[in-house]
ZAVOLUM-369789 format. One record per residue: residue number from 1; x, y, z of N, C-alpha, C in turn. Coordinates in Angstrom, 1 decimal. Example, Ala and Ser with C-alpha at 12.3 -4.5 7.8 and 13.67 -1.06 7.14 Angstrom:
<kolmis>
KOLMI   n    n.X    n.Y    n.Z   ca.X   ca.Y   ca.Z    c.X    c.Y    c.Z
KOLMI   1   13.2   -5.7    7.8   12.3   -4.5    7.8   13.2   -3.3    7.8
KOLMI   2   12.8   -2.2    7.1   13.7   -1.1    7.1   12.9    0.0    7.9
</kolmis>
This chain:
<kolmis>
KOLMI   n    n.X    n.Y    n.Z   ca.X   ca.Y   ca.Z    c.X    c.Y    c.Z
KOLMI   1   13.4  -23.3    2.7   12.9  -22.3    2.5   13.8  -21.4    1.0
KOLMI   2   13.0  -21.0    0.6   12.7  -20.4   -0.5   13.1  -18.4   -0.2
KOLMI   3   13.9  -18.0   -1.2   14.2  -16.3   -0.6   13.7  -15.6   -3.0
KOLMI   4   13.2  -14.6   -1.9   12.7  -13.5   -3.1   13.7  -13.0   -2.6
KOLMI   5   13.9  -11.9   -3.6   15.3  -11.1   -4.3   13.9   -9.6   -4.2
KOLMI   6   13.8   -8.7   -3.8   13.6   -7.6   -4.0   13.6   -6.7   -4.3
KOLMI   7   13.4   -6.0   -5.8   15.3   -5.1   -6.2   14.0   -3.1   -6.3
KOLMI   8   14.2   -3.0   -6.4   13.6   -1.4   -5.5   13.6   -1.3   -4.9
KOLMI   9   13.8    0.6   -5.2   13.9    1.3   -5.2   13.1    2.1   -3.8
KOLMI  10   12.3    2.3   -3.9   11.4    2.6   -3.6   10.7    2.2   -1.3
KOLMI  11   11.5    2.0   -0.4   11.7    1.3    0.6   10.2    1.8    1.1
KOLMI  12    9.4    2.0    0.8    8.2    1.4    1.6    7.1    0.8    0.3
KOLMI  13    7.4    1.2   -0.5    7.3   -0.3   -1.5    7.7   -1.3   -0.6
KOLMI  14    8.7   -1.2   -1.1    9.7   -2.7   -1.2    9.6   -3.4    0.8
KOLMI  15    9.2   -2.7    1.5    9.0   -3.2    2.1    7.2   -3.8    2.9
KOLMI  16    6.6   -3.2    1.8    5.1   -3.4    2.1    5.4   -4.8    1.3
KOLMI  17    5.8   -5.3   -0.1    6.7   -6.8   -0.8    6.7   -8.1   -0.2
KOLMI  18    8.1   -7.0    1.3    8.3   -7.7    1.8    7.3   -8.5    3.1
KOLMI  19    7.0   -7.8    3.6    5.3   -8.5    4.9    5.1   -9.4    3.9
KOLMI  20    4.1   -8.9    2.2    3.0  -10.3    1.7    4.0  -10.8    1.4
KOLMI  21    6.1  -11.3    0.7    7.0  -12.2    0.6    6.7  -13.2    2.1
KOLMI  22    6.8  -12.2    3.0    7.3  -13.4    4.8    5.8  -13.9    4.5
KOLMI  23    4.6  -13.5    4.2    3.3  -14.1    4.5    3.2  -15.4    3.7
KOLMI  24    4.4  -15.1    2.5    3.9  -16.0    2.3    4.9  -17.6    2.2
KOLMI  25    6.0  -17.3    3.1    6.5  -18.0    3.4    7.4  -17.4    3.0
KOLMI  26    8.2  -16.6    2.0    9.5  -16.7    1.2   11.2  -16.1    3.1
KOLMI  27   11.7  -16.3    2.4   13.3  -15.3    3.0   12.8  -14.3    2.1
KOLMI  28   14.1  -12.5    3.0   13.2  -11.5    2.2   14.8  -11.5    2.0
KOLMI  29   15.9  -10.7    0.5   16.6  -10.3    0.8   16.0   -9.0   -0.5
KOLMI  30   17.2   -7.7   -0.1   16.8   -6.8   -0.9   17.4   -6.1   -1.3
KOLMI  31   17.4   -5.8   -2.8   18.5   -4.6   -3.3   17.5   -3.4   -3.3
KOLMI  32   18.0   -2.0   -3.2   17.1   -0.7   -3.8   18.4   -0.3   -5.0
KOLMI  33   18.8   -0.4   -4.9   19.4   -0.3   -6.6   19.9   -1.1   -8.0
KOLMI  34   20.2   -0.4   -8.7   20.9   -1.8   -9.6   21.8   -1.9   -9.6
KOLMI  35   22.4   -1.6   -9.3   23.7   -2.1   -9.3   24.3   -2.7   -8.1
KOLMI  36   22.7   -2.5   -6.4   23.8   -3.5   -5.9   22.6   -4.5   -6.3
KOLMI  37   22.0   -4.9   -7.2   20.7   -6.2   -7.8   21.7   -7.3   -7.8
KOLMI  38   22.2   -7.4   -8.8   23.6   -8.8   -8.8   24.2   -9.0   -8.0
KOLMI  39   24.7   -7.8   -6.7   25.6   -9.0   -5.8   24.9   -8.9   -4.0
KOLMI  40   23.4   -8.7   -4.9   22.8   -9.6   -3.7   22.4  -10.4   -4.0
KOLMI  41   21.6  -10.3   -5.6   21.7  -12.1   -6.1   22.7  -13.2   -6.4
KOLMI  42   24.3  -12.6   -5.9   25.0  -14.2   -5.6   25.1  -14.7   -4.3
KOLMI  43   24.8  -13.7   -3.4   24.7  -13.7   -2.1   23.4  -14.3   -1.4
KOLMI  44   22.4  -13.9   -1.7   20.6  -15.0   -2.1   20.8  -16.5   -2.2
KOLMI  45   21.1  -16.1   -3.0   20.8  -17.1   -4.8   19.9  -17.6   -5.0
KOLMI  46   18.7  -16.1   -5.3   17.1  -16.6   -4.8   16.2  -17.9   -5.7
KOLMI  47   14.6  -17.4   -5.4   14.2  -18.8   -6.0   13.3  -17.9   -6.8
KOLMI  48   13.1  -16.5   -7.0   12.3  -15.3   -7.2   12.9  -14.1   -7.3
KOLMI  49   12.2  -12.9   -8.9   12.9  -11.6   -8.2   11.6  -11.3   -8.6
KOLMI  50   11.8  -10.3   -7.8   10.2   -8.5   -7.6   11.9   -8.0   -8.3
KOLMI  51   10.8   -7.2   -9.7   11.9   -6.6  -10.1   11.6   -5.2  -10.9
KOLMI  52   12.2   -3.8   -9.4   11.2   -2.6  -10.8   12.3   -1.8  -11.7
KOLMI  53   11.5   -1.7  -12.9   12.0   -0.9  -14.0   12.8    0.5  -13.9
KOLMI  54   11.9    0.8  -13.9   13.1    3.2  -13.1   13.3    2.8  -11.5
KOLMI  55   14.9    3.2  -11.8   15.4    2.7  -10.3   16.9    3.3  -10.7
KOLMI  56   18.0    4.1   -9.9   18.6    5.4   -9.9   20.0    3.5  -10.2
KOLMI  57   20.7    4.4  -11.2   21.8    3.1  -11.3   22.0    2.5  -12.6
KOLMI  58   20.6    1.9  -13.5   20.2    2.0  -13.8   18.8    1.0  -13.9
KOLMI  59   18.2    1.2  -15.0   16.4    0.9  -15.5   16.8   -0.8  -15.0
KOLMI  60   15.6   -1.5  -14.5   15.3   -3.6  -14.7   15.1   -4.5  -15.7
KOLMI  61   15.2   -3.5  -16.6   16.1   -3.6  -18.0   17.3   -4.8  -17.9
KOLMI  62   18.5   -3.8  -18.3   19.7   -3.5  -17.5   20.0   -5.2  -16.1
KOLMI  63   19.4   -4.6  -15.0   19.6   -5.3  -14.1   18.9   -6.9  -14.7
KOLMI  64   18.5   -7.4  -15.4   17.1   -8.4  -16.2   18.7   -8.9  -17.1
KOLMI  65   19.2   -8.4  -17.7   20.6   -8.4  -18.4   21.4   -9.5  -17.4
KOLMI  66   21.7   -9.0  -16.7   23.3   -9.4  -15.5   22.5  -10.5  -14.9
KOLMI  67   21.2  -10.0  -13.9   20.7  -11.8  -13.6   20.8  -12.8  -14.9
KOLMI  68   20.3  -12.7  -15.7   20.3  -13.5  -17.0   21.2  -13.8  -17.4
KOLMI  69   22.4  -13.3  -16.4   24.8  -13.7  -17.6   25.4  -14.2  -15.8
KOLMI  70   24.2  -14.0  -14.3   24.8  -14.4  -13.2   24.3  -16.2  -13.3
KOLMI  71   24.8  -17.3  -12.8   24.6  -18.6  -12.7   24.3  -18.7  -11.8
KOLMI  72   23.8  -18.2  -10.8   22.8  -18.4  -10.2   21.7  -18.5   -9.8
KOLMI  73   21.1  -16.9  -11.4   19.2  -16.4  -11.3   19.4  -16.9  -13.4
KOLMI  74   20.6  -17.3  -13.9   20.0  -18.4  -14.9   18.0  -18.1  -16.0
KOLMI  75   18.6  -18.9  -14.9   16.8  -19.8  -15.0   16.3  -18.6  -14.5
KOLMI  76   16.1  -17.9  -12.8   15.8  -17.9  -12.3   14.6  -16.4  -12.5
KOLMI  77   12.7  -17.0  -12.6   12.4  -16.2  -12.5   11.8  -14.9  -11.3
KOLMI  78   11.4  -14.0  -12.3   11.3  -12.4  -12.7   10.3  -11.5  -13.5
KOLMI  79    9.8  -10.7  -12.1    8.6  -10.7  -11.6    9.0   -9.1  -11.7
KOLMI  80    8.4   -8.9  -13.2    8.5   -6.7  -13.5    7.5   -6.3  -12.4
KOLMI  81    8.2   -4.6  -11.9    7.0   -3.8  -11.1    7.9   -2.9  -12.1
KOLMI  82    6.5   -1.7  -12.2    7.1   -0.8  -12.7    5.4    0.5  -13.0
KOLMI  83    5.8    2.0  -12.1    4.5    2.4  -12.0    4.6    3.1  -12.8
KOLMI  84    4.7    3.3  -13.9    5.1    3.1  -16.0    3.6    2.9  -16.4
KOLMI  85    2.8    3.9  -17.4    2.0    3.6  -18.3    1.7    3.2  -19.3
KOLMI  86    3.4    3.8  -19.9    3.9    3.2  -20.7    3.4    1.3  -21.3
KOLMI  87    3.3    1.1  -22.9    2.3   -0.3  -22.6    4.1   -0.8  -23.0
KOLMI  88    4.6   -0.3  -23.8    5.4   -0.5  -24.7    6.6   -2.0  -23.0
KOLMI  89    6.7   -1.1  -22.3    7.9   -1.3  -21.2    7.0   -3.4  -21.0
KOLMI  90    5.4   -3.7  -20.5    5.7   -4.8  -20.2    5.9   -5.4  -21.9
KOLMI  91    6.2   -4.8  -22.7    5.8   -5.6  -24.4    7.1   -6.4  -24.1
KOLMI  92    8.3   -5.2  -23.4    9.0   -5.7  -23.5    9.5   -6.5  -21.7
KOLMI  93    9.4   -6.4  -21.1    9.1   -7.4  -20.1    8.6   -8.6  -21.1
KOLMI  94    8.1   -8.8  -21.7    7.2  -10.4  -22.0    8.0  -10.6  -23.0
KOLMI  95    8.9   -9.5  -24.2    9.7  -10.3  -25.4   11.2  -11.2  -24.0
KOLMI  96   11.3  -10.2  -22.9   12.3  -11.2  -23.2   12.7  -12.1  -21.3
KOLMI  97   11.3  -12.4  -21.6   10.9  -14.1  -21.0   10.7  -13.6  -19.2
KOLMI  98   10.6  -12.8  -19.3    9.7  -12.2  -17.0    8.4  -12.9  -16.9
KOLMI  99    8.5  -13.0  -16.5    8.0  -14.3  -15.7    6.3  -13.9  -15.2
KOLMI 100    5.9  -12.1  -15.3    4.9  -11.5  -14.9    5.3  -10.2  -15.1
KOLMI 101    3.8   -9.4  -15.2    4.3   -7.9  -14.6    3.5   -7.8  -14.0
KOLMI 102    3.8   -6.4  -13.5    2.8   -6.0  -12.2    2.6   -4.2  -12.8
KOLMI 103    1.2   -4.3  -12.5    1.7   -1.5  -12.6    1.6   -1.3  -11.3
KOLMI 104    2.1   -1.0  -10.7    1.9   -0.3   -9.4    0.8    0.4   -9.1
KOLMI 105   -0.3    0.7   -8.3    0.5    0.9   -7.7   -0.7   -0.5   -7.7
KOLMI 106   -0.2   -2.1   -7.1   -1.1   -3.3   -7.6   -1.4   -3.3   -5.8
KOLMI 107   -3.0   -4.0   -6.3   -3.1   -4.4   -4.6   -2.7   -6.2   -3.7
KOLMI 108   -2.0   -6.7   -2.7   -1.8   -7.5   -2.2   -2.5   -8.2   -2.7
KOLMI 109   -3.2   -8.8   -2.7   -4.4   -9.8   -3.6   -3.9  -10.0   -4.5
KOLMI 110   -3.7   -9.0   -5.7   -2.6   -8.6   -6.8   -1.2  -10.1   -7.0
KOLMI 111   -0.8   -8.7   -6.1    0.8   -9.4   -6.3    1.0  -10.4   -5.1
KOLMI 112    0.1  -11.1   -4.1    0.4  -13.1   -3.7   -0.3  -13.4   -4.7
KOLMI 113   -0.6  -13.6   -6.3   -1.7  -14.3   -6.8   -0.6  -14.1   -8.0
KOLMI 114   -0.4  -13.3   -8.2    0.9  -12.7   -9.6    2.3  -13.5   -9.1
KOLMI 115    1.9  -14.6   -7.3    3.8  -15.1   -7.1    3.2  -15.7   -7.1
KOLMI 116    2.3  -16.3   -6.3    1.4  -18.5   -5.9    2.3  -19.1   -7.6
KOLMI 117    1.4  -17.8   -8.7    1.4  -18.0   -9.5    2.2  -18.9  -10.1
KOLMI 118    3.5  -17.5  -10.4    4.2  -18.2  -10.5    5.4  -19.3  -10.7
KOLMI 119    5.2  -19.4   -9.1    5.9  -20.3   -8.5    5.2  -21.3   -8.1
KOLMI 120    3.7  -21.7   -8.8    3.6  -23.3   -8.1    3.6  -22.9   -6.9
KOLMI 121    2.5  -21.7   -5.8    2.5  -22.8   -4.9    0.8  -21.8   -4.1
</kolmis>
């Protein structure tokens, strides 16, 4: 079974994403801040990371760099999620090589379709 790591400080959003990922057949690991994300990545060895940009302990771009420097997640697809409407965030995510970018609020269908496309399922 494939594992997804959801890094999201809003527990309601995290739970909603968690439910959708389980419906797609993923095992789910969660981290609620930037500091916990690499720790959880080492433990869960995820096949996919869903990563919020704005959260306590550092932004998603810092976490992205940390995950890229871990052996377990160096090549793992990362989907950024943000409520921000700043176009430069999407541009930065694309420049870093993010697999996808979701702007909150996103619908269940958009989430599912994005994950399916990234994971080829």
